[in-house]
C-alpha positions, 0 to 999 in steps of 0.5 A: 500500500505504501509503495502504491502511495509512493508511486502516486506521489511521484507521478503527481510531483512529475505532473506538477513539475511538467505542467509549467511551460519551459521558456525557450531562451537563455541566460546571457552571461556575456552581458551580465552586470557584476559590480563591486561598489563601495558606498560611502557612509550616508551616501547614495550611488547609482549603477547602470547595468550593461545594455540588455540584448534584444529579446530580454524579457526577464532579469535576475539580480542579486545584491550582497553586502560584504564585511571587510575582506569577505569574498563571494562564495559563488557568482550569480552567473554560476548559480543560474547554470542550475536553473535552466529558465526563469520559471524555476525562480518565479514559481517560488521553487528552491531556485529562488532561495538558491540564488541568494548569496550564502554569505553577507555582512552585517551592514545593511542598505536600501536600494531602488531600481529605475527604468531611465537615467533621468529618474535615477539622476534625480534620485541621486540628487534628492533621494526621492523614490516616488518614480522608482519601478522597485523600492526596497525601503527596509534595509537589507544585507542581501536580496535577490529578485526576478523582474519579468516583462509581464509582471514588473514595471521595470521591464515593461517600461524599459528593456534596454537598461536598469539603474540601481540606486543604493543608499548606505545606512552605515553612518560611520564606515563605507559599505561594500556592495556586490550587484549582479544582474543577469538578463534572460533572452527569449530566443524568438524575441532576440531575433527582433520578432516582437508581437507587433512585428509578428502581427504585421506579417500576419496582417500582410499575409491575410491580404494575399490572394491565397489567404482570401480564398479561406474562410479562416486563414489564421493557421495559414498566416501563422505558418508563413510567419513562423517560416519567415521568423525561422529564416530571417531576423526582423532586421534582415527581413526589413532590408529585403527589397519589395520584390524579395519580400513578395517572393518570400511570402509566395514561396512560404505560402506555397509551402504552408499550403501544400504541407498541411490540410489547408489545401483540402479544407480551402477547396472544400470550403469553396465547394460549400460556398458554391452550393449555398450560393446556388441554393440562393439562386446566386449562380453567378457568384457560385461560378466565381467560387468554382472557377477558382477551384478549376483554375487551381487544378483542384476540380473534380468531375462533380465540380465541372458538373456544378459549374456547368449547371450554373452556366445553364441556369444563367443561359451561358450554354456554350460555356456550359458545354465546354465545362461539362465536356471537361468533366466528362474527361474526368469521369465518363460514367457520371450521368449527372454530367451526361444529362446536363450536357444533353440539356446544354445541347438542347438549349443551344439549339442542337436537338440531335446531339441532345436526343442521342444522350437522352435516349442512350441513358433513359433506362438508368438512374442518375442516383440510387433513388432517382431515375433518368426520366424523373431527373429530366422532368425536375430539371425542365421545371427548374428551367421554367422557374428561371424563365428558360423556355424551349419548344423541344421540352415536350418533344424530349418528354415524349421521347423518353416516356 
């Protein structure tokens, strides 16, 4: 029983641990800030961090006060090797405790963090902290925090640098303070692909001819955006000539369209739209939808039959014959195409060609439950409702009865 309970607890722990998404990025140790500061008694000092790289979304900082001759037991950079991403800190795990220095002096100080040089300069002059994005007003001997773009005003306002201000609470002796700041760089954002830049690519994609064929082009445009981001940094993409950018969109669009189920879904959607339009009597609009499928080389025999029927109902008999013959090439056994072709010949004043087809299949069914003769009668009634009359309608009915 205890063994089962132990396994259950282990599985639960693993599930909890993996429920947090791992962030795709790295601690930029080459642009970390490590400053050993001596603050004079009753003095204030401001330290500017190293420039954060593009794509910085979080920083971890550690402040440690040391007594004379004390040395750091281990740098923050070395500690962060054991914490592969910021979630290990922000979730309050052991990592959050681990980044605190193992030693510190008896001295204490207050500190503040600013997001601009002007605000930091004013603090140094007058000691006012109202404009600081972080204030530690209780004197401490050591501290460590994670500042993230989604939670900290320091990172929301500025991701290029931070300014740390220290005020000594020692009235007699100088203080030795170690400031360490390490930025976390998001891999995707480090290439310049901010939310705004990605949105611009997706918005441009949605204006393309291919995207406009789709009822929902979100997946298609995200696919193109991902491929562009993978091949180019934002600055590289911006430097491309207009024709080069257009070619990139076209090539990646064809790739995304072909490698997914998008192609089938697009044409299925066009067919559904065409069917809906024909039911509403909007045969001209249905023809436009079906023409797109045909021009893209994705038409089936039934697509040719549907467009042929729409051409018949809009009195474009020559075009009906043309497309129905193309459909015949794809499926010579489809009787719906044969019947519409007979109608097209009849309405185009070619009774002899129509008669041959009407007679040839009169003993068959066009579907499992609808006979050839019944279908002819239904079609003739539909023609009359559309204002399409022909002197040979009765002649055909007598021929097949």
